[in-house]
Backbone bond lengths (Angstrom), bond angles and torsions (degrees), N, CA, C in turn:
res aa  C-N    CA-C-N  psi(-1)  N-CA   C-N-CA  omega(-1)  CA-C   N-CA-C  phi
1 I - - - 1.442 - - 1.535 110.06 -
2 I 1.368 116.27 -46.36 1.436 120.88 178.64 1.475 112.35 -60.34
3 N 1.423 112.70 -44.03 1.559 115.94 -179.63 1.479 107.96 -62.78
4 L 1.312 120.92 -38.12 1.493 122.93 -176.82 1.538 109.73 -68.75
5 L 1.246 121.80 -41.75 1.467 125.73 -179.26 1.537 107.67 -64.86
6 V 1.331 116.56 -52.25 1.460 120.59 -172.23 1.538 105.84 -67.60
7 S 1.328 119.90 -45.66 1.512 122.26 -178.28 1.541 110.53 -60.23
8 S 1.363 115.45 -40.82 1.427 116.49 179.40 1.498 116.07 -66.70
9 V 1.287 116.22 -38.96 1.517 119.82 175.57 1.551 110.02 -64.38
10 L 1.297 114.26 -49.34 1.458 118.35 -177.88 1.524 111.64 -64.19
11 A 1.376 116.68 -35.89 1.491 119.31 -179.42 1.560 108.52 -67.01
12 L 1.351 118.33 -42.34 1.465 118.49 177.39 1.541 112.01 -62.41
13 A 1.296 117.26 -38.44 1.442 122.53 177.33 1.573 112.54 -61.20
14 F 1.351 113.54 -49.25 1.471 120.27 -178.81 1.537 109.22 -67.15
15 E 1.297 113.72 -36.74 1.518 118.46 176.72 1.521 111.98 -59.88
16 A 1.362 112.97 -50.75 1.547 118.86 175.80 1.474 113.12 -55.78
17 L 1.361 118.93 -45.60 1.423 120.84 179.81 1.533 115.24 -64.85
18 A 1.354 112.03 -37.26 1.463 115.75 178.44 1.588 110.47 -70.07
19 L 1.301 115.50 -38.84 1.501 119.02 177.52 1.517 113.61 -62.31
20 K 1.398 113.73 -39.86 1.383 123.75 -178.98 1.586 108.29 -65.88
21 A 1.300 112.13 -43.35 1.508 115.84 -176.49 1.616 108.99 -67.94
22 R 1.302 114.82 -27.16 1.462 117.73 -177.96 1.535 110.07 -91.10
23 G 1.262 119.17 -3.12 1.439 123.84 179.45 1.544 113.31 71.93
24 L 1.302 116.06 34.85 1.484 122.88 -179.34 1.516 109.97 -105.85
25 P 1.331 117.69 149.63 1.471 119.46 176.65 1.492 112.07 -62.51
26 I 1.358 116.43 125.75 1.488 120.74 -171.29 1.568 109.74 -76.17
27 K 1.322 118.75 -50.98 1.479 120.94 -177.03 1.501 112.05 -60.04
28 Y 1.338 116.83 -42.72 1.447 120.48 179.26 1.483 112.96 -56.42
29 H 1.369 113.88 -48.27 1.544 116.11 -175.08 1.484 112.15 -77.63
30 L 1.261 117.43 -27.34 1.507 121.96 178.11 1.528 112.09 -70.54
31 A 1.309 115.12 -22.04 1.477 119.63 -178.89 1.429 115.63 -65.41
32 D 1.352 118.66 -27.45 1.471 119.50 178.29 1.489 117.33 -75.77
33 S 1.361 117.55 -11.43 1.407 123.90 169.91 1.542 111.84 61.84
34 S 1.303 118.88 15.11 1.480 120.35 176.42 1.432 116.12 -61.36
35 V 1.372 118.10 -27.72 1.456 124.33 -178.67 1.500 107.80 -69.09
36 L 1.379 119.88 -31.20 1.391 123.12 -179.07 1.560 113.15 -68.72
37 V 1.404 113.59 -27.71 1.441 116.48 174.32 1.512 111.29 -67.12
38 T 1.356 115.17 -41.69 1.473 120.43 175.37 1.514 109.33 -60.76
39 A 1.308 118.33 -45.95 1.527 119.57 179.45 1.512 112.24 -59.49
40 L 1.364 117.30 -39.98 1.442 122.62 -179.60 1.517 109.48 -63.37
41 L 1.289 119.94 -50.76 1.465 121.67 -179.90 1.523 112.76 -65.68
42 F 1.295 117.56 -35.12 1.441 121.27 176.48 1.547 110.03 -68.57
43 A 1.296 117.54 -39.49 1.526 120.67 -173.66 1.492 106.76 -72.24
44 V 1.354 120.11 -35.12 1.459 119.36 178.67 1.507 108.79 -70.23
45 A 1.265 121.62 -29.22 1.489 122.32 -170.70 1.536 109.16 -81.48
46 V 1.294 122.13 -36.06 1.455 123.51 -177.64 1.423 111.32 -73.46
47 P 1.353 121.00 156.08 1.460 122.49 174.95 1.493 113.28 -63.74
48 P 1.395 116.59 145.95 1.517 117.69 177.64 1.530 110.06 -67.98
49 G 1.264 116.32 148.00 1.447 121.66 -177.58 1.499 116.42 80.54
50 S 1.326 117.74 12.86 1.431 121.82 -179.94 1.538 109.07 -64.23
51 P 1.302 119.01 140.69 1.460 124.55 178.43 1.601 111.50 -61.54
52 W 1.294 113.54 151.58 1.449 117.77 -172.94 1.571 109.51 -64.01
53 W 1.350 119.86 -34.87 1.346 121.15 -179.04 1.532 112.42 -66.18
54 L 1.324 117.53 -32.47 1.447 121.06 175.97 1.534 111.46 -68.11
55 L 1.315 115.33 -43.97 1.441 120.56 176.98 1.551 110.50 -60.20
56 G 1.312 115.61 -42.75 1.396 123.75 -179.51 1.559 113.93 -61.76
57 M 1.324 114.75 -46.38 1.449 119.08 176.93 1.513 112.93 -67.11
58 G 1.354 117.95 -35.79 1.482 119.05 178.54 1.537 113.15 -71.12
59 I 1.348 115.80 -45.48 1.473 116.93 -176.21 1.526 110.71 -77.08
60 G 1.348 115.01 -26.72 1.508 116.75 174.08 1.561 111.43 -67.36
61 F 1.350 112.05 -38.25 1.515 114.11 175.07 1.502 114.73 -66.35
62 A 1.340 113.48 -37.64 1.433 120.28 179.77 1.534 110.67 -64.94
63 V 1.292 117.83 -45.30 1.467 120.89 -177.08 1.500 114.76 -75.30
64 A 1.352 115.62 -44.65 1.434 120.22 -176.19 1.541 112.20 -78.67
65 L 1.307 117.43 -55.12 1.459 121.41 -174.14 1.620 112.44 -91.15
66 G 1.259 114.89 -26.27 1.461 117.86 -177.94 1.561 111.40 -87.41
67 K 1.343 117.64 -21.53 1.436 118.77 -175.08 1.523 111.46 -123.45
68 H 1.271 120.29 -61.43 1.471 124.11 -170.45 1.490 114.54 -73.15
69 V 1.326 115.42 -26.29 1.517 118.33 -177.69 1.576 109.32 -69.45
70 Y 1.356 116.34 -18.89 1.430 123.03 177.88 1.545 113.07 -95.60
71 G 1.345 115.51 -1.75 1.497 118.20 -178.54 1.564 114.32 116.22
72 G 1.289 115.16 2.80 1.435 116.54 177.80 1.568 115.95 89.95
73 L 1.351 118.36 -160.88 1.466 120.37 -175.97 1.417 115.54 -59.97
74 G 1.369 120.04 127.26 1.358 127.48 179.90 1.532 115.54 92.00
75 H 1.363 116.66 -0.87 1.417 118.32 -178.33 1.565 110.99 -124.70
76 N 1.297 118.60 -3.22 1.475 117.34 179.06 1.578 112.55 -68.31
77 V 1.312 111.37 139.64 1.505 117.84 -179.25 1.513 108.78 -80.71
78 F 1.327 116.93 -41.28 1.513 123.61 -172.76 1.510 107.91 -111.11
79 N 1.316 114.89 154.36 1.449 121.19 178.56 1.532 109.35 -67.92
80 P 1.377 119.67 113.94 1.363 120.91 -177.56 1.542 119.73 -53.08
81 A 1.302 117.16 -44.79 1.426 124.68 178.40 1.542 111.75 -57.75
82 M 1.273 118.04 -45.97 1.443 123.59 178.10 1.538 112.37 -72.50
83 A 1.311 117.60 -31.93 1.446 118.41 177.22 1.538 108.63 -67.49
84 G 1.273 117.96 -40.55 1.485 122.40 -179.97 1.603 108.87 -69.32
85 Y 1.333 119.21 -34.75 1.359 120.49 177.94 1.530 111.77 -70.91
86 L 1.329 117.22 -43.57 1.448 121.09 -177.18 1.597 107.40 -68.03
87 F 1.345 119.84 -31.43 1.419 122.18 176.40 1.519 110.64 -59.84
88 L 1.355 116.36 -48.41 1.475 122.24 178.10 1.533 110.89 -63.90
89 L 1.322 117.11 -36.57 1.410 119.12 -177.49 1.569 112.76 -65.25
90 L 1.274 111.46 -34.73 1.544 121.08 -177.32 1.561 107.21 -79.95
91 A 1.378 113.47 -40.81 1.485 116.67 -174.54 1.461 114.95 -81.84
92 F 1.348 116.03 -37.91 1.438 121.23 -176.81 1.557 110.63 -131.69
93 P 1.341 115.86 68.83 1.455 121.01 180.00 1.497 116.60 -57.20
94 L 1.370 119.85 -40.78 1.399 122.55 176.90 1.474 116.56 -60.77
95 E 1.357 116.39 -46.69 1.445 122.35 -177.26 1.609 109.82 -71.16
96 M 1.311 115.37 -27.15 1.447 119.37 -177.22 1.504 113.34 -86.65
97 T 1.339 116.42 -10.20 1.457 121.75 178.47 1.460 114.77 -115.09
98 T 1.330 115.97 17.36 1.534 124.09 -179.75 1.512 108.34 -120.70
99 W 1.270 112.76 122.70 1.484 120.84 -178.81 1.461 108.01 -111.63
100 Y 1.396 120.12 119.53 1.393 123.01 -174.11 1.557 115.32 -97.28
101 L 1.233 119.82 141.76 1.410 125.77 171.55 1.527 110.44 -125.30
102 S 1.316 112.46 147.63 1.510 117.84 -177.06 1.496 108.01 -72.96
103 E 1.426 114.90 158.91 1.376 121.54 177.94 1.494 113.58 -60.81
104 A 1.330 118.64 -35.99 1.464 122.28 175.72 1.567 111.84 -60.17
105 A 1.286 117.68 -41.78 1.400 122.02 178.88 1.515 113.87 -64.49
106 L 1.375 116.17 -31.62 1.501 122.41 -177.28 1.456 109.24 -86.94
107 N 1.299 123.20 -14.93 1.453 124.45 -179.97 1.499 111.50 -79.67
108 L 1.316 119.16 96.52 1.407 124.81 -168.06 1.506 110.36 -66.50
109 G 1.320 118.36 -24.74 1.474 123.53 179.53 1.477 112.19 -81.87
110 S 1.343 120.71 -5.96 1.439 122.48 -178.45 1.507 111.19 -98.37
111 S 1.317 111.74 156.11 1.485 119.66 177.97 1.456 114.96 -92.25
112 A 1.385 115.33 5.64 1.478 120.29 -179.71 1.499 108.77 -69.71
113 S 1.392 109.87 143.05 1.522 118.08 -178.41 1.524 108.89 -95.78
114 P 1.354 116.40 137.10 1.480 114.95 171.17 1.488 117.97 -60.98
115 L 1.266 116.51 -14.08 1.465 123.05 175.30 1.531 115.14 -103.10
116 G 1.327 115.55 8.79 1.477 118.84 -176.47 1.523 111.44 -82.45
117 L 1.355 113.03 -175.84 1.478 119.37 -174.35 1.583 108.81 -69.78
118 S 1.340 116.05 -34.85 1.382 118.50 -178.93 1.520 112.52 -64.20
119 A 1.368 113.09 -44.11 1.548 115.63 178.61 1.448 111.82 -67.28
120 L 1.365 115.05 -34.51 1.508 119.29 178.20 1.526 112.15 -61.61
121 L 1.327 113.82 -43.18 1.468 118.25 177.52 1.503 112.14 -66.50
122 Q 1.292 117.64 -37.50 1.437 118.24 178.01 1.557 114.45 -71.16
123 N 1.360 113.82 -28.35 1.496 119.00 173.48 1.582 108.56 -70.85
124 L 1.345 114.62 -32.64 1.465 117.63 175.48 1.536 110.31 -66.02
125 Q 1.260 118.44 -36.72 1.411 122.41 -179.23 1.575 110.24 -73.89
126 L 1.323 115.86 -27.47 1.458 120.82 175.73 1.630 107.67 -69.17
127 T 1.303 112.97 -43.51 1.537 114.32 178.02 1.478 113.26 -68.03
128 F 1.365 116.21 -35.07 1.491 118.86 -179.65 1.527 106.19 -121.48
129 P 1.350 118.21 84.43 1.561 118.54 -177.99 1.454 115.74 -59.99
130 F 1.324 119.63 -19.30 1.443 121.06 179.98 1.544 111.30 -74.66
131 L 1.293 121.04 -5.24 1.444 122.73 177.82 1.495 112.65 -77.22
132 A 1.364 117.89 -20.80 1.432 121.95 -177.29 1.430 107.19 -143.73
133 N 1.377 119.82 142.00 1.389 127.68 -179.87 1.586 109.31 -72.70
134 S 1.207 117.31 -40.88 1.486 120.18 178.45 1.502 113.25 -145.17
135 L 1.312 115.27 149.65 1.440 118.18 -178.59 1.459 107.45 -154.03
136 D 1.327 117.11 127.56 1.464 120.88 -178.43 1.514 108.49 -83.05
137 I 1.340 116.94 108.63 1.406 122.99 -177.31 1.541 108.43 -125.65
138 D 1.316 120.02 133.26 1.454 124.98 169.51 1.467 110.86 -102.57
139 G 1.365 117.78 135.97 1.467 122.59 -176.03 1.446 110.87 -92.95
140 L 1.352 117.10 139.52 1.436 121.81 177.01 1.532 105.84 -119.01
141 A 1.276 116.59 107.82 1.532 117.36 179.94 1.528 114.33 -87.29
142 M 1.288 117.30 140.13 1.412 124.33 173.47 1.510 111.01 57.90
143 A 1.355 115.90 56.24 1.476 122.37 -173.05 1.543 112.33 -86.63
144 T 1.336 117.46 54.92 1.463 119.48 168.59 1.482 106.71 -129.42
145 P 1.260 119.21 149.00 1.456 123.07 176.86 1.562 115.63 -55.12
146 L 1.405 117.21 -37.64 1.368 123.04 178.11 1.550 111.28 -63.66
147 I 1.349 115.41 -47.03 1.433 118.06 -179.68 1.548 112.75 -71.44
148 E 1.316 114.16 -31.30 1.462 115.75 178.82 1.565 107.51 -67.59
149 S 1.302 117.22 -37.23 1.417 119.27 179.44 1.426 113.91 -67.18
150 K 1.384 114.78 -33.58 1.538 118.79 179.62 1.531 110.30 -72.79
151 M 1.329 115.77 -46.70 1.493 118.03 -168.61 1.571 110.25 -91.72
152 S 1.458 117.60 -10.24 1.403 119.85 -178.64 1.523 113.66 54.52
153 L 1.303 115.22 54.31 1.515 117.72 -178.48 1.495 108.34 -72.14
154 Q 1.350 116.61 135.29 1.435 122.46 179.30 1.494 111.64 -133.06
155 S 1.361 117.43 29.96 1.422 119.69 -176.51 1.487 105.53 -74.85
156 A 1.412 112.18 160.79 1.497 118.93 -176.55 1.564 112.14 -67.30
157 I 1.317 117.08 -28.29 1.474 122.84 179.99 1.559 103.81 -70.34
158 N 1.230 120.84 -43.29 1.547 118.49 -176.90 1.504 110.39 -72.89
159 R 1.391 119.04 -33.06 1.470 118.99 176.93 1.554 108.69 -66.76
160 A 1.317 116.48 -38.17 1.468 115.88 179.57 1.479 110.59 -66.93
161 L 1.379 117.14 -41.95 1.420 118.53 -176.38 1.528 110.66 -70.05
162 A 1.392 117.55 -30.02 1.454 118.41 176.00 1.502 114.45 -63.01
163 E 1.300 116.38 -27.68 1.484 122.60 175.80 1.489 112.98 -77.57
164 E 1.333 113.94 -36.43 1.536 119.00 -170.62 1.490 109.61 -91.73
165 L 1.339 117.98 -43.14 1.503 122.51 -175.79 1.482 112.14 -107.77
166 P 1.344 116.47 126.29 1.501 115.17 -176.72 1.571 111.60 -70.80
167 V 1.358 117.18 -9.72 1.413 118.17 -178.09 1.531 113.65 -66.79
168 L 1.360 114.75 -14.65 1.498 117.19 178.18 1.498 111.43 -126.30
169 S 1.275 121.57 15.28 1.466 122.66 -170.67 1.512 110.50 -79.08
170 R 1.299 120.23 -25.75 1.488 122.40 168.97 1.477 110.78 -154.74
171 S 1.305 117.53 -171.94 1.512 123.46 -165.85 1.566 110.87 -52.74
172 A 1.293 119.57 -46.33 1.476 121.20 174.09 1.439 111.69 -146.76
173 E 1.361 111.87 69.57 1.426 119.21 -170.83 1.515 113.80 -75.56
174 T 1.309 119.64 -166.98 1.406 126.56 -167.61 1.568 113.26 -46.90
175 G 1.322 111.91 -52.17 1.464 120.96 -173.04 1.552 111.39 -57.21
176 W 1.336 113.77 -56.44 1.488 117.83 -175.21 1.541 111.19 -71.24
177 E 1.299 114.06 -28.02 1.467 117.38 -178.30 1.481 105.96 -67.26
178 W 1.357 118.87 -49.71 1.450 119.73 -175.11 1.541 109.26 -65.23
179 I 1.306 118.47 -37.32 1.511 119.14 176.23 1.521 110.16 -55.46
180 N 1.300 115.25 -51.78 1.462 117.28 -177.81 1.515 114.71 -68.41
181 I 1.281 116.41 -38.11 1.438 120.54 169.10 1.453 115.76 -53.59
182 A 1.369 116.22 -40.17 1.382 120.98 179.46 1.574 109.79 -68.84
183 Y 1.279 120.96 -41.10 1.371 123.32 173.50 1.509 113.92 -62.95
184 L 1.352 116.02 -36.74 1.479 120.89 174.32 1.519 112.77 -64.18
185 V 1.300 115.51 -42.96 1.414 118.30 179.64 1.625 110.52 -65.94
186 G 1.335 115.40 -43.07 1.399 119.62 174.49 1.479 114.71 -61.67
187 G 1.321 118.57 -35.15 1.436 119.83 175.34 1.468 112.62 -72.33
188 L 1.365 122.03 -36.41 1.439 122.52 174.19 1.506 111.02 -63.64
189 F 1.352 116.69 -34.53 1.423 120.62 178.66 1.575 111.15 -63.54
190 L 1.368 112.01 -41.68 1.515 113.99 177.14 1.533 111.48 -66.63
191 L 1.375 117.78 -32.46 1.470 119.21 176.32 1.463 110.13 -68.12
192 A 1.280 120.60 -37.87 1.463 124.15 -178.36 1.508 111.50 -69.97
193 R 1.313 117.07 -32.19 1.439 124.86 173.20 1.475 117.30 -79.96
194 R 1.354 115.74 -1.90 1.461 124.28 -173.67 1.555 114.72 55.89
195 V 1.359 114.29 28.65 1.524 116.49 171.70 1.475 111.72 -70.18
196 I 1.348 115.33 -40.79 1.491 120.70 177.18 1.521 106.84 -124.24
197 S 1.303 116.42 167.69 1.386 125.41 175.51 1.608 108.13 -101.11
198 W 1.273 113.93 163.93 1.502 120.80 -175.97 1.483 111.73 -78.82
199 H 1.348 120.77 -18.53 1.434 123.01 -167.61 1.573 115.80 -63.20
200 I 1.298 114.06 -41.27 1.544 115.69 -176.69 1.535 106.00 -78.90
201 P 1.348 124.26 -55.70 1.447 120.59 179.86 1.593 114.68 -52.90
202 F 1.297 115.05 -45.55 1.408 116.19 -177.71 1.545 113.45 -67.37
203 S 1.339 119.18 -38.48 1.424 121.35 174.54 1.482 115.27 -63.51
204 I 1.372 115.10 -38.35 1.454 118.16 -179.90 1.488 108.90 -67.83
205 I 1.325 117.38 -49.78 1.531 120.09 -175.17 1.493 108.42 -65.47
206 A 1.325 120.94 -41.90 1.429 123.11 -179.94 1.534 113.03 -65.72
207 T 1.371 117.64 -37.29 1.427 117.29 176.55 1.549 113.89 -68.60
208 V 1.367 115.72 -39.89 1.479 121.27 176.68 1.482 107.92 -59.92
209 I 1.309 120.95 -47.58 1.504 123.65 177.07 1.523 111.97 -54.97
210 C 1.345 112.58 -51.60 1.497 117.58 -178.19 1.480 113.96 -58.00
211 W 1.379 119.83 -47.84 1.441 122.51 -177.69 1.496 110.30 -67.80
212 S 1.343 119.07 -48.35 1.469 122.79 -179.02 1.494 111.52 -65.20
213 G 1.333 116.73 -34.72 1.535 118.10 173.27 1.437 114.66 -71.77
214 F 1.334 121.16 -32.45 1.372 125.85 -176.24 1.512 109.71 -73.86
215 F 1.345 121.02 -39.14 1.413 124.90 -179.56 1.514 114.17 -91.49
216 Y 1.363 116.14 -7.06 1.444 112.88 -174.55 1.546 113.21 -80.82
217 S 1.326 115.87 139.91 1.355 123.12 179.93 1.564 109.14 -139.82
218 D 1.303 120.53 110.49 1.422 124.89 -172.07 1.491 110.86 -58.33
219 G 1.302 115.14 123.71 1.465 122.00 179.60 1.541 115.88 87.50
220 S 1.310 114.93 -0.30 1.516 117.10 176.95 1.486 110.96 -86.85
221 S 1.328 114.04 131.82 1.478 121.15 -177.25 1.498 107.67 -76.29
222 S 1.303 124.70 -16.88 1.403 128.87 -179.18 1.499 116.60 -81.70
223 V 1.335 114.21 -6.86 1.511 122.82 -177.28 1.464 110.80 -111.09
224 M 1.317 119.25 129.05 1.356 122.24 -179.90 1.530 114.00 -101.56
225 G 1.346 111.51 95.80 1.488 116.91 170.40 1.515 117.40 78.41
226 T 1.283 112.71 154.08 1.441 123.79 178.56 1.511 111.49 -78.87
227 P 1.371 119.95 166.65 1.453 119.45 171.85 1.528 112.73 -59.93
228 Y 1.328 117.83 -32.41 1.457 120.88 174.64 1.537 114.20 -60.74
229 L 1.385 112.79 -39.70 1.456 115.99 179.99 1.522 110.81 -69.56
230 H 1.304 119.34 -39.07 1.434 122.64 179.06 1.568 111.89 -64.33
231 L 1.269 119.14 -28.72 1.441 123.35 -178.24 1.500 110.98 -85.96
232 F 1.327 119.09 -43.47 1.475 123.84 -167.91 1.513 110.15 -117.18
233 G 1.221 124.30 2.36 1.446 126.03 176.49 1.530 113.52 -115.25
234 S 1.254 117.07 20.97 1.514 124.81 -174.52 1.530 109.05 -153.98
235 A 1.342 113.69 -159.76 1.445 119.48 -175.14 1.546 111.04 -105.30
236 T 1.357 117.75 22.22 1.461 120.16 -175.54 1.480 112.24 -61.98
237 M 1.284 120.53 -37.39 1.462 119.61 -174.53 1.497 111.86 -73.07
238 I 1.253 121.13 -43.32 1.455 124.37 178.23 1.539 109.92 -67.62
239 G 1.321 116.01 -32.97 1.476 118.38 177.01 1.526 112.22 -71.71
240 A 1.345 117.98 -40.77 1.452 121.93 179.14 1.488 113.39 -65.72
241 F 1.385 116.58 -45.85 1.438 119.70 -172.25 1.485 116.42 -94.00
242 F 1.283 118.70 -29.99 1.497 120.90 -170.96 1.571 114.32 -114.17
243 I 1.354 116.12 -24.84 1.491 117.53 -176.92 1.473 111.21 -101.06
244 A 1.312 115.79 -53.45 1.463 120.99 -176.02 1.569 113.49 -66.73
245 T 1.302 116.07 -19.86 1.471 118.08 178.34 1.448 118.46 -90.14
246 D 1.347 115.35 17.49 1.530 120.04 173.67 1.508 108.78 -54.82
247 P 1.316 117.46 118.02 1.485 121.29 -175.15 1.494 114.57 -64.57
248 V 1.325 121.64 -17.59 1.409 124.74 -173.42 1.534 106.82 -88.16
249 S 1.299 118.07 -50.91 1.511 121.26 -172.74 1.513 114.73 -91.61
250 A 1.360 115.85 -10.82 1.453 118.34 176.89 1.477 115.44 -85.03
251 A 1.305 118.44 173.34 1.463 123.38 179.90 1.607 106.75 -72.05
252 T 1.332 113.84 159.68 1.488 116.40 -175.83 1.551 115.42 -105.05
253 S 1.283 119.25 -48.35 1.478 121.13 -177.72 1.506 109.32 -74.68
254 N 1.318 119.21 157.74 1.496 124.03 -176.63 1.529 110.85 -63.53
255 P 1.347 118.52 -47.93 1.466 115.54 176.78 1.571 113.50 -60.75
256 A 1.289 116.97 -38.31 1.471 121.09 -178.25 1.572 107.16 -70.34
257 K 1.313 119.06 -30.99 1.515 119.97 178.87 1.599 107.84 -68.83
258 I 1.299 117.40 -35.29 1.495 118.56 -178.50 1.528 106.05 -72.11
259 A 1.269 122.21 -42.47 1.412 122.79 179.47 1.559 110.95 -66.09
260 Y 1.325 112.11 -40.60 1.459 116.85 173.82 1.453 116.49 -56.74
261 G 1.344 117.09 -39.87 1.470 126.63 179.50 1.483 108.25 -69.87
262 I 1.281 120.81 -43.25 1.503 124.32 175.38 1.486 112.35 -57.83
263 I 1.378 117.83 -43.81 1.448 120.48 178.73 1.612 109.23 -61.44
264 I 1.371 113.12 -44.35 1.462 114.86 -173.89 1.608 108.33 -71.19
265 G 1.286 116.74 -38.87 1.453 120.01 -178.81 1.489 109.96 -63.43
266 S 1.334 116.97 -45.39 1.479 120.79 179.57 1.547 111.54 -62.49
267 S 1.335 114.79 -40.37 1.453 122.28 -179.34 1.552 107.62 -65.62
268 I 1.328 117.41 -38.05 1.426 119.52 -175.91 1.559 108.57 -62.53
269 Y 1.362 115.81 -49.19 1.417 119.44 -177.64 1.521 112.29 -65.62
270 A 1.352 115.37 -43.16 1.498 118.57 -176.18 1.537 111.79 -62.92
271 V 1.353 117.28 -43.22 1.389 119.94 -178.15 1.489 112.74 -70.54
272 R 1.356 116.69 -33.61 1.485 120.65 177.08 1.526 112.27 -64.10
273 V 1.275 112.74 -45.57 1.528 120.54 -171.04 1.533 112.16 -85.84
274 W 1.245 117.36 -41.22 1.489 118.76 -176.01 1.525 114.79 -117.04
275 G 1.342 117.08 -0.79 1.421 119.99 178.07 1.508 113.85 -92.75
276 S 1.314 116.19 -179.82 1.415 119.98 -177.79 1.550 115.99 -105.25
277 Y 1.286 114.88 -10.21 1.470 118.80 -178.95 1.510 113.98 -90.03
278 L 1.331 117.07 157.65 1.426 119.47 -167.43 1.483 114.16 -67.31
279 D 1.322 116.36 -52.66 1.416 119.44 175.72 1.518 108.95 -130.27
280 S 1.308 122.78 161.41 1.398 121.97 -162.57 1.562 112.92 -121.06
281 I 1.317 119.66 10.43 1.417 120.62 -172.21 1.519 111.41 -65.33
282 A 1.368 115.33 -43.28 1.515 116.94 -178.39 1.499 109.45 -68.67
283 I 1.281 118.92 -42.57 1.525 119.50 -177.71 1.529 107.67 -65.46
284 A 1.317 118.18 -42.70 1.509 120.95 -175.32 1.526 107.94 -69.20
285 V 1.352 120.50 -42.55 1.482 118.55 -179.42 1.570 111.88 -66.93
286 L 1.256 119.08 -35.73 1.423 124.09 179.32 1.541 109.12 -69.49
287 F 1.293 113.68 -38.01 1.523 118.45 177.99 1.473 110.12 -67.47
288 G 1.412 118.04 -35.34 1.426 120.31 175.86 1.487 110.01 -72.66
289 N 1.335 121.85 -35.20 1.493 122.39 176.52 1.498 110.13 -61.80
290 F 1.324 116.46 -34.29 1.478 117.95 -178.47 1.580 109.25 -65.32
291 F 1.264 119.51 -32.17 1.489 123.96 -178.55 1.470 112.39 -90.84
292 A 1.290 121.90 -10.79 1.437 123.65 -174.08 1.560 116.20 -59.85
293 P 1.469 117.23 -41.72 1.443 117.47 175.52 1.528 110.96 -65.23
294 L 1.326 117.99 -36.19 1.428 119.01 -178.94 1.455 112.23 -68.54
295 L 1.383 119.95 -35.49 1.405 123.60 176.38 1.505 111.94 -69.48
296 D 1.270 118.67 -38.45 1.478 122.80 175.65 1.537 110.90 -63.73
297 H 1.290 116.10 -28.36 1.530 120.22 178.31 1.517 110.28 -70.98
298 F 1.309 115.00 -42.46 1.465 119.97 -177.07 1.522 114.10 -82.55
299 F 1.291 115.51 -30.36 1.449 122.26 178.66 1.553 107.66 -113.30
300 R 1.307 114.73 75.48 1.429 116.61 177.17 1.503 111.81 -78.63
301 P 1.346 116.94 142.35 1.455 120.34 178.73 1.547 112.16 -70.27
302 R 1.300 115.46 145.29 1.462 120.68 -176.54 1.586 110.24 -68.32
303 I 1.268 113.71 135.03 1.466 118.79 -179.65 1.515 112.39 -69.10
304 Y 1.292 118.99 134.12 1.480 121.76 -175.71 1.571 109.24 -59.22
305 G 1.302 116.16 128.02 1.491 123.30 176.54 1.545 113.75 89.96
306 Q 1.390 118.03 5.96 1.342 119.38 177.82 1.543 106.89 -132.78
307 G 1.338 115.44 129.19 1.436 123.52 -179.02 1.587 108.45 -82.76
308 A 1.365 110.95 176.24 1.472 115.91 179.43 1.522 108.76 -72.26
309 G 1.285 116.12 128.79 1.515 117.31 173.78 1.575 110.44 85.65
310 R 1.281 119.11 -2.30 1.408 118.09 -178.92 1.533 110.34 -80.34
311 K 1.360 112.03 135.31 1.467 118.31 -177.82 1.483 110.86 -118.15
312 L 1.373 116.50 153.41 1.420 122.55 -178.97 1.525 107.36 -93.44
313 H 1.341 114.89 127.33 1.503 119.29 -178.19 1.566 108.85 -108.07
314 K 1.324 116.35 143.15 1.385 120.46 176.92 1.569 107.78 -76.10
315 P 1.355 116.19 147.56 1.490 119.68 177.67 1.511 110.17 -58.81
316 K 1.323 116.87 146.14 1.420 122.37 -179.16 1.546 110.38 -77.51
317 A 1.306 114.34 133.97 1.458 118.36 179.73 1.507 113.22 -71.84
318 P 1.307 121.71 144.90 1.539 122.11 176.85 1.535 109.74 -63.53
319 D 1.393 109.82 158.77 1.480 118.01 -177.37 1.542 112.47 -59.75
320 N 1.353 116.00 -44.78 1.466 123.21 -178.45 1.543 109.27 -120.52
321 P 1.323 114.50 75.51 1.531 113.44 -175.31 1.514 108.19 -71.34
322 L 1.314 108.87 146.43 1.509 120.62 174.92 1.534 108.42 -107.29
323 S 1.300 114.54 147.60 1.432 120.26 173.74 1.539 109.39 -67.59
324 T 1.276 115.52 164.31 1.494 120.65 -176.92 1.539 108.84 -64.72
325 Q 1.299 117.84 -41.26 1.468 121.09 179.75 1.443 112.25 -67.07
326 E 1.358 121.43 -39.99 1.461 124.05 175.82 1.530 109.88 -61.41
327 A 1.270 115.19 -46.81 1.487 120.40 -175.77 1.542 109.51 -60.98
328 M 1.321 117.57 -43.56 1.433 124.58 -177.31 1.582 103.55 -66.22
329 H 1.390 121.25 -43.36 1.423 121.92 -178.97 1.502 114.40 -61.86
330 E 1.345 117.34 -37.73 1.413 120.03 177.94 1.454 113.95 -67.57
331 R 1.386 118.50 -34.82 1.485 121.89 -177.85 1.521 107.43 -72.73
332 T 1.292 121.62 -25.95 1.432 120.20 -179.92 1.537 109.93 -86.05
C-alpha cells in the first residue's frame, strides 16, 4: 500500500514535469490517468518497504525514459513499468532482492499481524527512514516460493517464517496461491469485458507449462519446480494478464500475439531456470517488446474487405475501344 501511494504521487509529479518540458497541456494529459497504471504495476513489482528514493528513481526512469522519450502515451516501444523495474534491478540489486518484514511480524510469540496498523507504520518508516532514528528490521531475501526452491534458502529467519506464515510453508502454499488466483480471476474478468484478448495470456501460460513439464523430473535436483509452482508460486499470472498485454508495446495481430506470448513464456522459464535474476517477468516482457515490431511486420492484419489471397484486377478493355475524342464526337 505504501509503495502504491508513494509511486502514484511520484508518477504524477514526473508526468507533469515531462509534459511541461515538452510544452504539452498538463491537466489534459493527466486526466487520462494512464501514468497511474504504470505506477500500480511498478509498485506491485518492487519489494514492500522500499525506500522513497528507490521508488522515485524507478518511476522517474519509467515515465521519462520508458514513456516520454519515445513520444509519450501510445508511442512507447517498451513497457514503462517493467523498464523502470529492470533499471532498478540492474542498478540496485541488493535493495531489489531484499524483502523486509517488521519486528512485530517476525516475533512468533506475538499476536501482532503483519498486515496490522503497527506493521503498516513500520513499513512507512522503511519507506521514509527520516521518520525514525532507529527501527529494528529483519531482512527476508528472495521471499517467493519459486526463488526459495531455486536457491534452497535454509536461514533461521526463513524457517521461522515458514512455520508462522503460510506464504512460505511449502512450494506454493496458501498465501501465494491466493495471490495468483486473484490475478487469474482479475485476468478472466478483463477477458470477459473484452479489455484484452486471450491470445497473449494463453500462449504465455501454455508455453510455461510446456517447458516446465518437459524438463521436470520428480526428485531431480537439477530441475526447479513443477509446472504448478511456475504458475502459482511466482508472478506468472500478473505478467500474463496485466503486464504483457499492454496494448502499446505488445504485438497487434492475433498470430503475432501468439508468437509474442511464446517468446515471453520461453524467456520466463529460461531466465528462471538458467539465469541469475530472481524472477523473469520484467526481462521476458521487455524481450518480447523488442520483437513485437518484427512480429507485426511478418504477421500483418488482414485488410478489411479483402480475403486472403484476393487480388485486385483491372477492368477488362472493350473489344473495339474508341478514343475519348472519337467517343465524344459520336455522342454529339
